[in-house]
C-alpha beads as a LAMMPS data file, in Angstrom:
LAMMPS data file: protein, C-alpha beads

264 atoms
263 bonds

1 atom types
1 bond types

-500.0 500.0 xlo xhi
-500.0 500.0 ylo yhi
-500.0 500.0 zlo zhi

Masses

1 110.0

Atoms # bond

1 1 1 10.436 -3.372 -12.577
2 1 1 11.234 -1.524 -9.625
3 1 1 9.611 2.015 -9.326
4 1 1 9.352 4.666 -6.523
5 1 1 6.030 6.223 -5.720
6 1 1 4.853 8.534 -3.155
7 1 1 1.584 9.230 -1.331
8 1 1 -0.488 12.140 -1.822
9 1 1 -0.656 12.644 1.897
10 1 1 3.135 12.716 2.130
11 1 1 3.114 15.724 -0.270
12 1 1 0.155 17.118 1.345
13 1 1 -1.419 17.607 -1.973
14 1 1 -4.772 16.475 -3.990
15 1 1 -4.209 14.051 -6.798
16 1 1 -3.844 16.493 -9.620
17 1 1 -1.192 18.854 -7.980
18 1 1 0.358 15.748 -6.460
19 1 1 1.008 14.004 -9.967
20 1 1 2.599 17.261 -11.251
21 1 1 4.711 17.679 -8.222
22 1 1 5.798 13.988 -8.020
23 1 1 6.543 13.977 -11.725
24 1 1 8.616 17.315 -11.488
25 1 1 10.650 15.475 -8.663
26 1 1 11.337 12.360 -10.588
27 1 1 8.886 9.908 -9.112
28 1 1 7.578 7.241 -11.083
29 1 1 4.013 7.351 -9.435
30 1 1 1.512 8.313 -7.033
31 1 1 -0.439 6.351 -4.497
32 1 1 -3.758 8.300 -4.227
33 1 1 -5.161 8.273 -0.650
34 1 1 -8.938 8.275 -1.000
35 1 1 -11.403 9.024 1.903
36 1 1 -14.462 9.908 -0.275
37 1 1 -16.573 7.222 -1.649
38 1 1 -17.884 9.568 -4.129
39 1 1 -14.651 9.776 -5.771
40 1 1 -14.306 5.959 -5.909
41 1 1 -17.848 5.875 -7.673
42 1 1 -16.661 8.602 -9.987
43 1 1 -13.555 7.074 -11.011
44 1 1 -15.047 3.935 -12.234
45 1 1 -16.027 5.572 -15.462
46 1 1 -13.890 6.487 -18.358
47 1 1 -15.158 10.339 -18.133
48 1 1 -14.825 10.361 -14.305
49 1 1 -11.155 9.180 -14.527
50 1 1 -10.088 11.242 -17.620
51 1 1 -8.681 14.184 -15.598
52 1 1 -6.359 11.887 -13.537
53 1 1 -5.383 9.906 -16.588
54 1 1 -4.504 12.946 -18.520
55 1 1 -2.469 14.459 -15.757
56 1 1 -0.699 11.132 -15.168
57 1 1 0.308 11.079 -19.004
58 1 1 1.122 14.884 -18.988
59 1 1 3.445 14.333 -15.874
60 1 1 4.752 10.901 -16.891
61 1 1 3.741 9.846 -13.406
62 1 1 1.521 6.807 -12.918
63 1 1 -1.022 6.076 -10.505
64 1 1 0.524 3.282 -8.788
65 1 1 -2.340 2.472 -6.222
66 1 1 -5.481 3.652 -4.498
67 1 1 -5.236 3.763 -0.706
68 1 1 -8.879 3.026 0.438
69 1 1 -9.179 4.369 3.902
70 1 1 -12.884 4.187 4.164
71 1 1 -12.380 0.246 3.981
72 1 1 -11.915 0.520 7.845
73 1 1 -15.601 0.905 8.266
74 1 1 -16.572 -2.229 6.391
75 1 1 -13.522 -4.219 6.939
76 1 1 -13.671 -7.967 6.459
77 1 1 -13.393 -8.959 10.161
78 1 1 -16.789 -7.190 11.054
79 1 1 -19.182 -9.474 12.882
80 1 1 -22.268 -8.499 10.682
81 1 1 -22.333 -10.507 7.536
82 1 1 -24.206 -7.631 5.858
83 1 1 -21.435 -5.335 6.679
84 1 1 -18.972 -7.634 5.095
85 1 1 -21.066 -7.846 2.057
86 1 1 -20.923 -3.947 1.797
87 1 1 -17.149 -4.266 2.278
88 1 1 -17.039 -6.799 -0.641
89 1 1 -19.056 -4.510 -3.004
90 1 1 -16.940 -1.555 -1.784
91 1 1 -13.526 -3.365 -2.750
92 1 1 -15.042 -4.339 -6.073
93 1 1 -15.746 -0.666 -6.738
94 1 1 -12.039 0.334 -5.808
95 1 1 -10.639 -2.284 -8.062
96 1 1 -12.644 -0.884 -11.007
97 1 1 -11.776 2.714 -10.112
98 1 1 -8.030 1.768 -9.790
99 1 1 -7.963 0.107 -13.269
100 1 1 -9.797 2.970 -14.850
101 1 1 -7.075 5.345 -13.349
102 1 1 -4.231 3.232 -14.780
103 1 1 -3.292 1.735 -11.354
104 1 1 -2.413 -1.749 -10.356
105 1 1 -2.964 -2.165 -6.698
106 1 1 -5.615 -1.076 -3.771
107 1 1 -4.595 -0.792 -0.206
108 1 1 -6.938 -2.018 2.291
109 1 1 -6.010 -0.824 5.768
110 1 1 -6.768 -2.895 9.193
111 1 1 -5.000 -1.766 12.303
112 1 1 -5.391 -2.742 16.063
113 1 1 -1.940 -2.252 17.712
114 1 1 -3.406 -3.354 20.926
115 1 1 -4.609 -6.776 19.960
116 1 1 -2.575 -7.148 16.633
117 1 1 -4.648 -10.458 15.377
118 1 1 -8.216 -10.888 14.908
119 1 1 -9.878 -13.900 16.296
120 1 1 -9.892 -17.345 14.126
121 1 1 -13.219 -16.677 13.305
122 1 1 -12.858 -13.274 11.898
123 1 1 -9.568 -14.679 10.075
124 1 1 -11.863 -17.152 8.338
125 1 1 -14.322 -14.294 7.250
126 1 1 -11.421 -12.460 6.113
127 1 1 -10.538 -15.346 3.826
128 1 1 -13.938 -15.946 2.552
129 1 1 -14.755 -12.291 1.740
130 1 1 -11.217 -11.707 0.127
131 1 1 -11.928 -14.872 -2.099
132 1 1 -15.166 -13.457 -3.128
133 1 1 -13.500 -10.203 -4.262
134 1 1 -10.721 -12.404 -6.378
135 1 1 -13.085 -12.528 -9.674
136 1 1 -13.053 -8.667 -9.740
137 1 1 -9.401 -8.624 -9.172
138 1 1 -8.901 -11.122 -12.066
139 1 1 -11.323 -9.108 -14.302
140 1 1 -9.404 -5.687 -13.644
141 1 1 -5.846 -7.073 -13.352
142 1 1 -5.731 -5.031 -10.117
143 1 1 -3.920 -6.468 -6.710
144 1 1 -5.573 -6.465 -3.397
145 1 1 -2.792 -5.465 -0.943
146 1 1 -3.718 -5.512 2.851
147 1 1 -1.921 -3.444 5.348
148 1 1 -2.635 -4.674 8.675
149 1 1 -1.287 -4.944 12.207
150 1 1 -1.739 -8.728 12.146
151 1 1 1.132 -10.818 12.972
152 1 1 2.933 -12.270 10.048
153 1 1 1.797 -15.715 11.107
154 1 1 -1.878 -14.745 10.686
155 1 1 -1.357 -12.648 7.626
156 1 1 0.533 -15.431 5.918
157 1 1 -2.406 -17.693 6.762
158 1 1 -5.035 -15.251 5.208
159 1 1 -2.825 -14.831 2.262
160 1 1 -2.205 -18.447 1.603
161 1 1 -6.021 -19.194 2.511
162 1 1 -7.228 -16.870 -0.358
163 1 1 -4.635 -18.589 -2.703
164 1 1 -4.521 -15.848 -5.391
165 1 1 -1.358 -14.108 -6.596
166 1 1 -3.749 -10.858 -6.799
167 1 1 -4.171 -10.963 -3.057
168 1 1 -1.265 -10.120 -0.820
169 1 1 0.352 -7.970 1.870
170 1 1 1.322 -4.450 1.796
171 1 1 4.530 -4.453 3.797
172 1 1 5.611 -1.470 5.590
173 1 1 9.212 -1.408 7.335
174 1 1 8.291 0.999 9.879
175 1 1 4.984 -0.672 10.895
176 1 1 6.473 -4.052 11.073
177 1 1 9.087 -2.903 13.639
178 1 1 6.087 -3.209 16.097
179 1 1 5.484 -6.975 15.414
180 1 1 7.390 -9.712 17.152
181 1 1 9.627 -10.629 14.010
182 1 1 10.284 -7.172 12.668
183 1 1 10.428 -6.100 8.939
184 1 1 13.088 -8.337 7.834
185 1 1 12.010 -11.791 9.064
186 1 1 8.332 -10.797 8.162
187 1 1 9.211 -10.069 4.674
188 1 1 11.346 -13.346 4.168
189 1 1 8.401 -15.342 5.850
190 1 1 5.814 -13.828 3.459
191 1 1 8.129 -14.125 0.470
192 1 1 5.916 -13.675 -2.657
193 1 1 2.984 -12.870 -0.556
194 1 1 4.457 -9.354 -0.303
195 1 1 2.700 -7.430 -3.404
196 1 1 3.771 -3.760 -2.438
197 1 1 6.024 -2.117 -0.159
198 1 1 5.844 1.217 1.830
199 1 1 9.209 2.890 2.495
200 1 1 8.922 4.360 6.115
201 1 1 11.201 4.611 9.227
202 1 1 10.452 5.132 12.728
203 1 1 12.267 6.270 15.788
204 1 1 12.679 4.310 19.048
205 1 1 9.458 6.094 20.133
206 1 1 7.413 4.973 17.277
207 1 1 7.439 8.445 15.463
208 1 1 7.740 8.448 11.647
209 1 1 10.999 9.923 10.627
210 1 1 12.921 10.734 7.470
211 1 1 14.277 7.624 5.632
212 1 1 17.692 6.241 7.347
213 1 1 17.407 8.261 10.470
214 1 1 15.276 5.599 12.591
215 1 1 15.411 2.087 13.553
216 1 1 14.986 0.332 10.368
217 1 1 17.743 -1.692 9.357
218 1 1 17.856 -0.679 5.505
219 1 1 20.836 -3.061 4.560
220 1 1 19.048 -5.977 5.987
221 1 1 15.803 -5.039 4.427
222 1 1 17.350 -4.554 0.882
223 1 1 18.944 -8.131 1.201
224 1 1 15.559 -9.655 2.143
225 1 1 14.128 -7.951 -0.906
226 1 1 16.772 -9.582 -3.067
227 1 1 16.468 -12.861 -1.579
228 1 1 12.481 -12.939 -2.032
229 1 1 12.815 -11.541 -5.459
230 1 1 10.545 -8.719 -4.886
231 1 1 10.533 -6.409 -8.019
232 1 1 7.437 -4.010 -7.817
233 1 1 6.558 -0.555 -6.433
234 1 1 8.306 1.085 -3.371
235 1 1 6.010 3.705 -2.255
236 1 1 7.202 6.424 0.326
237 1 1 4.870 7.061 3.213
238 1 1 7.378 9.350 4.938
239 1 1 6.494 12.383 7.147
240 1 1 5.868 15.552 5.275
241 1 1 7.436 18.035 7.429
242 1 1 7.300 21.665 7.237
243 1 1 8.384 21.461 3.469
244 1 1 6.787 18.479 1.910
245 1 1 8.585 18.845 -1.378
246 1 1 12.026 19.319 0.123
247 1 1 11.327 16.236 2.322
248 1 1 10.208 14.181 -0.735
249 1 1 13.325 15.072 -2.555
250 1 1 15.617 14.025 0.180
251 1 1 13.785 10.694 0.745
252 1 1 13.690 9.866 -3.179
253 1 1 17.257 10.380 -3.269
254 1 1 17.776 8.048 -0.112
255 1 1 15.274 5.526 -1.802
256 1 1 17.334 5.450 -4.972
257 1 1 20.777 5.218 -3.282
258 1 1 19.366 2.382 -1.096
259 1 1 17.996 0.351 -4.123
260 1 1 21.400 0.872 -5.754
261 1 1 22.915 -0.676 -2.731
262 1 1 24.484 2.620 -1.469
263 1 1 22.041 3.224 1.417
264 1 1 22.641 2.340 5.164

Bonds

1 1 1 2
2 1 2 3
3 1 3 4
4 1 4 5
5 1 5 6
6 1 6 7
7 1 7 8
8 1 8 9
9 1 9 10
10 1 10 11
11 1 11 12
12 1 12 13
13 1 13 14
14 1 14 15
15 1 15 16
16 1 16 17
17 1 17 18
18 1 18 19
19 1 19 20
20 1 20 21
21 1 21 22
22 1 22 23
23 1 23 24
24 1 24 25
25 1 25 26
26 1 26 27
27 1 27 28
28 1 28 29
29 1 29 30
30 1 30 31
31 1 31 32
32 1 32 33
33 1 33 34
34 1 34 35
35 1 35 36
36 1 36 37
37 1 37 38
38 1 38 39
39 1 39 40
40 1 40 41
41 1 41 42
42 1 42 43
43 1 43 44
44 1 44 45
45 1 45 46
46 1 46 47
47 1 47 48
48 1 48 49
49 1 49 50
50 1 50 51
51 1 51 52
52 1 52 53
53 1 53 54
54 1 54 55
55 1 55 56
56 1 56 57
57 1 57 58
58 1 58 59
59 1 59 60
60 1 60 61
61 1 61 62
62 1 62 63
63 1 63 64
64 1 64 65
65 1 65 66
66 1 66 67
67 1 67 68
68 1 68 69
69 1 69 70
70 1 70 71
71 1 71 72
72 1 72 73
73 1 73 74
74 1 74 75
75 1 75 76
76 1 76 77
77 1 77 78
78 1 78 79
79 1 79 80
80 1 80 81
81 1 81 82
82 1 82 83
83 1 83 84
84 1 84 85
85 1 85 86
86 1 86 87
87 1 87 88
88 1 88 89
89 1 89 90
90 1 90 91
91 1 91 92
92 1 92 93
93 1 93 94
94 1 94 95
95 1 95 96
96 1 96 97
97 1 97 98
98 1 98 99
99 1 99 100
100 1 100 101
101 1 101 102
102 1 102 103
103 1 103 104
104 1 104 105
105 1 105 106
106 1 106 107
107 1 107 108
108 1 108 109
109 1 109 110
110 1 110 111
111 1 111 112
112 1 112 113
113 1 113 114
114 1 114 115
115 1 115 116
116 1 116 117
117 1 117 118
118 1 118 119
119 1 119 120
120 1 120 121
121 1 121 122
122 1 122 123
123 1 123 124
124 1 124 125
125 1 125 126
126 1 126 127
127 1 127 128
128 1 128 129
129 1 129 130
130 1 130 131
131 1 131 132
132 1 132 133
133 1 133 134
134 1 134 135
135 1 135 136
136 1 136 137
137 1 137 138
138 1 138 139
139 1 139 140
140 1 140 141
141 1 141 142
142 1 142 143
143 1 143 144
144 1 144 145
145 1 145 146
146 1 146 147
147 1 147 148
148 1 148 149
149 1 149 150
150 1 150 151
151 1 151 152
152 1 152 153
153 1 153 154
154 1 154 155
155 1 155 156
156 1 156 157
157 1 157 158
158 1 158 159
159 1 159 160
160 1 160 161
161 1 161 162
162 1 162 163
163 1 163 164
164 1 164 165
165 1 165 166
166 1 166 167
167 1 167 168
168 1 168 169
169 1 169 170
170 1 170 171
171 1 171 172
172 1 172 173
173 1 173 174
174 1 174 175
175 1 175 176
176 1 176 177
177 1 177 178
178 1 178 179
179 1 179 180
180 1 180 181
181 1 181 182
182 1 182 183
183 1 183 184
184 1 184 185
185 1 185 186
186 1 186 187
187 1 187 188
188 1 188 189
189 1 189 190
190 1 190 191
191 1 191 192
192 1 192 193
193 1 193 194
194 1 194 195
195 1 195 196
196 1 196 197
197 1 197 198
198 1 198 199
199 1 199 200
200 1 200 201
201 1 201 202
202 1 202 203
203 1 203 204
204 1 204 205
205 1 205 206
206 1 206 207
207 1 207 208
208 1 208 209
209 1 209 210
210 1 210 211
211 1 211 212
212 1 212 213
213 1 213 214
214 1 214 215
215 1 215 216
216 1 216 217
217 1 217 218
218 1 218 219
219 1 219 220
220 1 220 221
221 1 221 222
222 1 222 223
223 1 223 224
224 1 224 225
225 1 225 226
226 1 226 227
227 1 227 228
228 1 228 229
229 1 229 230
230 1 230 231
231 1 231 232
232 1 232 233
233 1 233 234
234 1 234 235
235 1 235 236
236 1 236 237
237 1 237 238
238 1 238 239
239 1 239 240
240 1 240 241
241 1 241 242
242 1 242 243
243 1 243 244
244 1 244 245
245 1 245 246
246 1 246 247
247 1 247 248
248 1 248 249
249 1 249 250
250 1 250 251
251 1 251 252
252 1 252 253
253 1 253 254
254 1 254 255
255 1 255 256
256 1 256 257
257 1 257 258
258 1 258 259
259 1 259 260
260 1 260 261
261 1 261 262
262 1 262 263
263 1 263 264
């Protein structure tokens, strides 16, 4: 079922306020951007997650994902095996916290826009560590979505190498403008390997801009989504501007029209 969410950073609000605002605006969910590992530890328990769950129910706005920014320091391309093991534990904790909050995916970011791909050796480390995380993903029912600067070719090798429907790509239309094949061909190539989608647009200079005002070919992206059969969350990662609520309302309207076939 297609649902539209928004990131807490896009609203410039913390979790509880963002759930209330998003619910009032008519969003289906919130992607919680978390940079505090203490919160991840807290949210793994029923009591620790209770306030978020209550706010989610009260505002009829789900937690659709956790965006786990501190993964960058312990990512699966790190050369030290001990660091990667810490990363695997961290990912397991994020999966359990997401489940307690009622969410269904965690975002793991890895970006290097200068080099794009990691070496073949590091690619294999990625596959091996993600495989070791799969049992916790299966236990919790939470998907691992990696959002990277990797080329589509490398990302597809990683996703296919892990071989689990619970590990895939967090596809971002604006980010993939910077790849050789762009957002449409990348989405088609990854196919079922796309497990989440960020709605974001970018100018010719690479600056994030309101949806429909940048370089993304929204009509072609919508057709690609139809063709690959993607039918899950679309999460706004749009610039908050001077008035984040007004911007969110405008971008939500664009997203609904676009999904209905009326957008550009």
